[in-house]
C-alpha positions in Angstrom: 12.5 2.8 40.1 10.9 0.0 39.1 7.8 1.9 38.0 10.0 3.8 35.2 12.1 1.1 34.2 8.6 -0.6 33.3 7.1 2.6 31.5 10.3 2.6 29.6 9.9 -1.4 28.6 5.9 -1.0 27.7 6.8 2.5 25.4 9.4 0.5 23.5 7.3 -2.5 23.1 4.5 0.3 21.4 7.2 1.5 19.5 7.8 -2.0 18.0 4.6 -2.7 17.6 3.5 0.5 15.6 7.2 -0.6 13.4 6.6 -4.2 12.6 2.8 -3.7 11.8 3.5 -1.1 9.7 6.5 -3.2 8.1 4.5 -6.5 7.9 1.6 -4.4 6.0 3.8 -3.4 3.5 5.8 -6.6 2.9 1.8 -8.3 2.9 0.3 -6.0 0.6 3.3 -6.1 -2.0 3.8 -9.6 -2.4 -0.3 -10.1 -2.7 -0.4 -7.4 -5.4 2.9 -8.2 -6.7 2.4 -11.8 -7.4 -2.0 -12.1 -7.8 -2.2 -8.8 -9.4 0.4 -7.0 -11.2 2.4 -9.9 -12.8 -0.8 -11.4 -14.1 -2.0 -7.8 -15.4 1.4 -7.8 -17.2 0.5 -11.2 -19.1 -3.2 -10.8 -19.4 -4.6 -6.9 -18.4 -4.3 -4.0 -21.4 -4.8 -1.0 -18.8 -2.3 -1.6 -15.9 0.7 -1.1 -18.7 -1.0 1.4 -20.8 -1.7 3.4 -17.1 0.6 2.6 -14.7 3.7 2.2 -16.9 3.3 5.8 -19.2 3.8 9.1 -18.1 1.0 9.7 -17.2 0.2 6.9 -13.8 -3.4 8.0 -12.6 -6.1 5.5 -13.2 -8.3 7.9 -13.0 -6.7 10.8 -15.0 -6.8 8.2 -17.3 -10.4 7.2 -16.9 -11.4 10.3 -17.3 -8.9 10.8 -20.6 -10.5 7.7 -22.6 -13.9 8.2 -21.2 -13.9 4.3 -19.5 -14.8 4.0 -16.1 -14.3 0.3 -15.9 -10.1 1.4 -15.6 -10.7 2.4 -12.3 -11.6 -1.1 -11.3 -8.0 -2.0 -12.3 -7.2 0.5 -9.7 -8.8 -0.4 -6.8 -7.2 -4.0 -7.4 -4.1 -2.9 -7.1 -4.5 -1.1 -3.6 -7.3 -4.3 -2.5 -4.8 -6.1 -1.1 -3.1 -3.9 1.5 -7.3 -3.1 2.0 -7.9 -6.4 3.2 -5.5 -6.4 6.2 -7.1 -2.9 7.4 -9.5 -4.5 9.9 -7.0 -7.3 11.6 -4.3 -5.0 11.9 -5.7 -2.0 12.9 -7.4 -3.9 16.0 -3.5 -4.1 16.5 -2.4 -0.6 16.3 -4.1 1.9 14.6 -0.5 4.2 14.4 1.5 1.1 12.8 -1.5 0.9 9.9 -1.7 5.0 9.0 2.3 4.3 9.0 2.1 1.3 6.7 -0.5 2.9 4.5 1.2 6.3 4.4 4.8 4.6 3.7 2.9 3.0 0.7 1.2 6.0 -0.5 5.0 7.9 -0.4 6.9 5.5 -2.4 4.2 5.3 -5.1 4.1 9.1 -5.4 8.2 8.9 -5.3 8.4 6.2 -8.0 6.2 7.4 -10.0 8.1 10.8 -9.9 11.3 9.7 -11.5 10.9 9.0 -15.3 11.8 5.0 -17.0 
């Protein structure tokens, strides 16, 4: 009986750990991306406004259309804050890391599908 309770408690802690890693990955990545990339890009950048806030929100498609591959660097900088924490979060919870990254990808795709 005691082992069943301990096993249930261990499973609950695993689920909590997965959820916490996903949430922390999203919050830290969003915070860094917003204040160290997004806001300065609005002030100083030219590709962000042309790509991210246009009807066609693909850095790859924009790079091909304009024949300017340097645009992809700007797209990489937007994703970089999430990639920095991958080794740390992966060592704590691979499932939580995948969940956090997939949630970020889904939210980006959903938000870009709505017209502004």
